[in-house]
N, C-alpha and C positions, 0 to 999 in steps of 0.2 A: 504494500500500500504505499502510495505517496504521501508525504507530509504536506498536503495542500494548506495553503493559507487563505484565510479569509480577511480581506482587507476592508477596512471601514474607516477612511480618513486616516487618522494617526494611529489607529489601533490595528494591530496585526496578531491575529490568534490562531494557532495551529489547531487542525481537527484533532490531533491527538490530545491536546490540551484540554479541548472541550469535552471529548469522551471522558478523559480522566476525571474532569470535573463533574460531569454527569454521575459518572460510577460513585464519586465520593459523596454527592448528596444523597443518592439511593441508599447508599450503605448507612448513612445517618439516620435514615428512617427504619432500618433493620433492628430487631431485637431478638433476644433469646438465643439459646444453643441448640446445635444438633449433635447427637451421638453419630459418627460416621459409620457405626455398626449397621445401622438401619439401612444405609445404602452400599453395604460392603461389596456386593457383587459388582456394581457400577464402579466403585473405587478400585477394584482389582483390574477392570477392564480400561478405564480411562479415567484416572483420578482427577486430572485438570479440568476436563468437561464436566465432571460431575460436581467438583467443587463450585463450579460456576452457576450449576443449577441449585445447589444449595442456597447460595447467595441470592439468586434470583426468587428464591422460595420465601425469602424474608428474613434469614438467620444472620446473626451479628457474629456469632462465634462457634467454635466446634471443639469437639472431643474426638481424638483419633483413636483408632483401634486397628492400625496396620503398620506395626513397627516390626523390621525384620532385617538383621544383619547391618544394623547402623543407620538404616534408612527407614523414612516414613513414606509408605505407598511408593516405594522406589525412588524416592527424591532425599538427597542428603538433607540432614536438619536444617541446615541454612537455607537450602533452595525451597524446602516445603515451607518455611516461616515465610520466605520473600513472596512465594506465590499466593500464600492466604493473604498477605497484607496487600497485594496488588489488586484483589478482589474486594477488599475491604472487611475481610473475615480476620478473626483474631483466634490464634491457637490458646486455648486455656487448660484444657485437661487431655491426659493420654492414658489408655488402658496399656499396662505393661505386663501382660499375663506371663512372659517368659522370664521375668526377673528372678534372678537368684542371688544369694548373697556374694557369689564369685563374679557375676557379670554386673552386679548392681552399679559399680563406679562407672563402667563404660555407657550403661544405658542412661544414667542420670546425666552424663555429659551430653548425650545426644538429645535427651528432652530438655535440657537447658539451652541448649543451642538452637533447638527448634521454638524456643520462647513460650513453652507451657509453664504453667503456673502450679498445675497439680499433677502429681505422679500419682496415678490411681491404680490399684491392685485389684484386679477383676474377680478374681477366685483366689482360694487359699492357694499360695505359690509353691514352688519347688517339689511339685509331685504329690502335695497334699490333698488336692481337689480329685473327687471321684464322681463318676457319672455311670449310672446303671442304663443302658440302652433298651432294656425289656421294659422296665417300669418307668424309664424316663425320669428318674429322680437324682438329685445331686446331693453330695454329702462331701465329707472329708475324712481322711485318715491321720492318725496322729493325734495329739491332745490340743485342746484350745490353748493350753500354756505355750506349747510349742509354736502354734500360730501367732499368739500376742507376743513371744519373744523375736520371732523372725519379722514381724511387722515393726517393732520397736527399733530393731537393729537397721532395718531399711530406712525407717523414719528418721533416725539420728543422721543417717547419710544424707537424706534428702534436705533435712533441715541445715545441714552444714554446707550444702550447695545452693541454698536459697530456694528451694522448693519446698512443696507441702505434700505430705503423703496421705492419701485416703484409701479407704478399703471399702469395696463396693459389695453389697449384700445380693444374695438370692433369698430363695424361701428358707433353705434348711437352717440358716443361722438364727432364725427366729423360732426353732421348733428345740425340745429338748433332745440331747444326744443321749447315747447309751448310758452315760454317767448321771443322766438328768441335769445336765448343765445347758443352759440356753447360750449358745456361742456368741451372739450378738452381745448379751448382757455381759458375759465375762470379758469380752474384747473392750467394751465400753468402761468397764470398772477396773481393768488391769492394763490399760495403757495411758500413757501421758498425753495430754492433748497438745503438748508442745511439739510433739514427734508424730502422733497418730490420729487423725479424725476420719470422717465417714462420708462416703457417697450413698444416700439412701435411694434406692430403687423402690418407688411408691407402688408399682405393679407387684413386686415380688414380696412386699411387706404385707399387702392386702392379701395376696395369694395364700400366705402363710397364716392368715386370719389374725393378723397383729393391727394395731392402729398406729398409723405414722405419729398423729398428734401426741399420743401418749408417751411415745419414745422421746419426742421433742421435749416434753414437760418433764419427763424423768432425767433425761440427759441434755439440757439445755445447751446449745452452741456447738454441739459436736457434729452436726450433720452440716457440711459445708457446701455440698452441692447434692442436687437430686437428679435422678432420672425420672422423667415425666412420661409414663405411658398407661394406656388406658385398659380396661378389661371388659369385654363384652359378656353377655348373660351366660355364655358357655364356659367362662372362665379364660379365653383366649385373649392374646394381645388385640388391641384395637386402637384405631387412631385416636388422638386425644379429642375428647368431646363426644366421641361415639360410643363410649362405654359408660360404666355406672360408677367409677371412682370420684368421690366428692373432692374435686380439686380445689374449689373454692374455699371449703373448710380448712384444707391443709394449707393453702397459700395464705390464709389469715394468721397463720402461726409461724410464718417465715422468719421473723425475727428470734423467735423463741427456738427455732431450729438451728439458727447460725447460717442458713443458706446465703451463699454468695454468688452461687451460678446455678442454673439448671440446664438440662439437656433432654430435648425431646428424643425419645428412642422407641422403636417398635422392631422386636428381634425377628419376627415373621410378619409377613404383610398378606398372606393368604393369596386371595384373588386380586388384590391390587397392586399396582406397580409401586415399587419404593419411592420414586421419585414423585409420585402423585400423593402418596401417603404423606410425605413430609410437607406438602402444601396443605392438606387437610388439617393435620395436626397444627400446623402453624396459625391457621384460621382459628382453631380450637383455643391455643393458648391464649390468643387475643381476645377471644370472647370471654374467657374464664377471667381474665385479668392480670395474667403476667405480662411484664414489661421488661 
């Protein structure tokens, strides 16, 4: 494309400058975050084009879930950050499911270079996570103390690097384990908020039969980010606003929660295209009152 000039008397403005200005103004109207796991297949095929669609859908920031061999979606950390910023998107959180105590320093450096604020652990790390494909149930092996100790050590590394560590829940952490211990309660009561805090997945808490607001009240300030996804009448994932989770009630307790950022997410979109679902959910969060 040629850099055409629009000449109006004394003023000359390049088309590129006009385009950049329009993009910047549009980005200022965007709000809320998207967990890129929702559009993971598209991100695997064409991450740059997909991120353009994310911005066009109205989102202002993202959570990554595509780190591999030092890169985010095939891009060096600095390049990923630069491309997001060129679209008016901000890197805020990243799920680092492959982190171990051995590779933590390398991953932390990459997360820092990509401009993220939150280093989020999506499941019990280092082989502790379990999944039964027959019953489709999740769980963990090892003790809750083992998990708390690992999170604390990782959290100290993150804190030293200027990052914040969060642990993301599913449903099993809100149920009693074989020892009669509720994993999430143990973690909340046996980790230091200086090093370890939490990303509450509102769907999975509800799926477990627990009340997010009750947890905010019992452990105020510990849930720094949320995953916002809805539940249909069959208990399946649904676009935000098309299910029955009472997000307005939950949002009213944002300050009690400690929530600083939230991310729309839908693990499976069923008969809908993910890129359409993120538009439906963005409309939903606006109607609910998220900003």
